[in-house]
C-alpha positions in Angstrom: 74.4 109.5 110.1 74.0 106.4 112.3 75.1 103.0 111.3 74.8 99.9 113.5 75.8 96.3 112.6 73.5 93.3 112.7 73.8 92.7 116.4 71.9 96.0 117.1 69.2 95.3 114.7 68.8 91.8 116.1 68.1 93.4 119.5 65.5 95.7 117.9 63.7 92.8 116.1 63.8 90.7 119.2 62.6 93.6 121.4 59.6 94.5 119.2 57.7 91.4 118.1 54.5 91.7 116.1 51.3 91.9 118.1 48.0 91.1 116.6 45.9 92.0 119.6 46.7 95.1 121.6 44.8 93.7 124.6 46.7 90.3 124.7 49.0 89.5 127.6 52.5 91.1 127.4 55.1 88.7 126.0 58.0 87.6 128.1 61.4 89.3 127.5 63.4 86.2 128.3 64.9 86.0 124.8 66.0 89.7 124.9 67.4 89.4 128.4 69.5 86.4 127.3 70.8 88.3 124.2 71.5 91.4 126.2 73.3 89.6 129.0 75.4 87.6 126.4 76.9 91.0 125.3 78.2 91.6 128.8 75.5 94.0 130.0 73.8 94.0 133.4 70.3 92.7 133.4 69.3 95.2 136.0 66.6 97.4 134.5 65.8 95.0 131.7 62.0 94.4 131.6 60.7 91.0 132.4 57.8 91.6 130.0 57.0 94.0 127.1 56.5 97.7 127.8 55.6 100.6 125.6 58.3 101.7 123.3 57.4 105.4 122.9 60.8 106.3 124.5 62.9 104.6 121.8 64.9 106.7 119.3 66.3 103.9 117.0 64.4 100.7 117.5 60.7 100.5 116.3 58.3 102.0 118.8 55.3 100.0 120.1 55.5 97.1 122.5 59.1 96.3 123.2 61.5 94.7 125.6 64.0 97.5 125.2 64.6 100.6 127.3 66.4 103.8 126.3 69.4 102.7 128.3 69.5 99.3 126.6 69.1 100.9 123.2 72.0 103.3 123.9 74.3 100.6 125.4 73.7 98.2 122.5 74.2 100.9 119.9 77.6 101.9 121.5 78.6 98.2 121.7 77.6 97.5 118.1 79.5 100.6 117.0 82.7 99.6 118.8 82.5 96.1 117.5 82.1 97.3 114.0 85.0 99.7 114.3 87.2 96.9 115.6 86.2 94.7 112.7 87.0 97.5 110.2 90.4 98.2 111.9 91.3 94.5 111.7 90.3 94.4 108.0 92.2 97.6 107.4 95.3 96.1 109.1 95.2 93.1 106.8 94.9 95.3 103.7 97.6 97.6 104.9 100.0 94.7 105.4 99.3 93.3 101.9 99.8 96.7 100.3 103.0 97.3 102.3 104.5 94.0 101.1 103.4 94.6 97.5 104.9 98.1 97.6 108.2 96.9 98.9 108.3 94.2 96.3 107.6 96.7 93.5 110.0 99.3 94.9 112.8 96.8 95.0 112.0 95.6 91.5 111.8 99.1 90.0 114.9 100.4 91.8 116.8 97.3 90.5 115.6 98.0 86.9 116.7 101.7 87.1 120.1 100.8 88.6 120.8 98.1 86.0 119.8 100.3 83.1 122.2 103.0 84.4 125.0 100.5 84.9 124.5 99.0 81.4 124.8 102.4 79.8 127.9 103.2 81.8 129.5 99.9 80.8 128.6 100.0 77.1 129.0 103.6 76.1 132.8 104.0 76.7 133.7 101.2 74.3 131.2 102.5 71.7 131.8 106.3 71.9 135.1 106.5 73.7 136.1 110.0 74.6 132.9 111.4 73.2 131.1 109.7 76.0 133.5 110.3 78.8 133.5 114.0 78.1 129.7 114.1 78.4 128.8 111.4 80.8 127.7 114.0 83.3 124.7 114.7 81.2 123.6 111.0 81.6 124.4 111.0 85.3 122.3 114.1 85.8 119.4 112.4 84.0 119.5 109.3 86.1 119.8 111.5 89.2 116.6 113.2 88.1 114.9 109.9 87.5 115.8 108.6 91.0 114.6 111.8 92.6 111.4 111.7 90.6 110.7 108.1 91.7 111.3 108.9 95.3 108.6 111.6 95.1 110.6 114.8 94.6 108.7 117.7 92.9 110.2 117.1 89.5 108.5 117.5 86.2 109.6 114.4 84.4 108.8 115.7 80.9 110.8 118.9 81.5 113.7 116.8 82.9 113.7 114.7 79.7 113.5 117.7 77.5 116.4 119.3 79.3 118.5 116.1 78.9 118.0 116.1 75.1 118.7 119.8 74.9 121.9 119.6 76.8 123.0 116.5 74.8 122.3 118.2 71.5 124.3 121.3 72.5 127.3 119.2 73.6 127.3 116.9 70.6 127.0 119.7 68.2 130.0 121.4 69.7 132.1 118.2 69.7 131.2 117.5 66.1 132.1 121.0 64.9 135.3 121.8 66.8 136.5 124.0 63.9 133.7 126.6 64.7 133.2 129.0 67.5 129.6 128.5 68.3 127.9 131.3 70.2 125.0 130.8 72.6 122.6 132.6 70.4 123.2 130.0 67.6 122.7 127.1 70.1 119.5 128.7 71.3 118.2 128.9 67.7 119.2 125.3 67.0 117.4 124.1 70.1 114.2 125.9 69.2 114.2 124.1 65.8 115.2 120.7 67.2 111.6 119.5 67.2 111.3 120.3 63.5 114.6 118.7 62.4 114.5 115.8 64.9 118.3 115.3 65.3 117.6 112.2 67.5 114.7 111.1 65.3 111.8 109.7 67.4 113.9 108.5 70.3 113.1 111.5 72.6 109.4 111.2 72.1 109.4 107.4 72.6 111.5 107.7 75.7 109.2 110.4 77.1 106.1 108.3 76.5 107.6 105.2 78.1 109.0 107.0 81.1 106.0 109.0 81.9 
């Protein structure tokens, strides 16, 4: 598929004026020669007056001031100018997107780090030893969140489900130290967690917000 900017079509239009009388005197090509020379091309071979345009592949055929070489040169010139314009426009867009991405990245990383620090600062005074004995669960969750944000191949929903599962198992053991809880019992408990909702709607709400 060929695409040429306005400069090329301007040459075509200027090269092929309407002719009401096929027997009239050939029109001067001075205007086309001026336009062609302004683009940096040699005027050697450019007609002084209109010629038959049967040889043209892109511009309209008929009486014309354009040769096959002129048509090809101007098409290549127009294509290169258009590509340069697109590259410059793309550079501007790319710069804008890069700046916006850096701004968002810094903002989001700051939010993630602050939320992690806030939990680490608040939980010890609220839950004491219960938290310190299980803080690895929370650290692992934030590790997964950081990796996910950086583009690692992590299923976020599965990571969050794993966090609540591990937290439930640990808390259940801590709250029932008088019992020896076997793995089969924990597996059964985890399978029915969705039904009994030990953390109420918090896991679902967090999953929706995070994803």
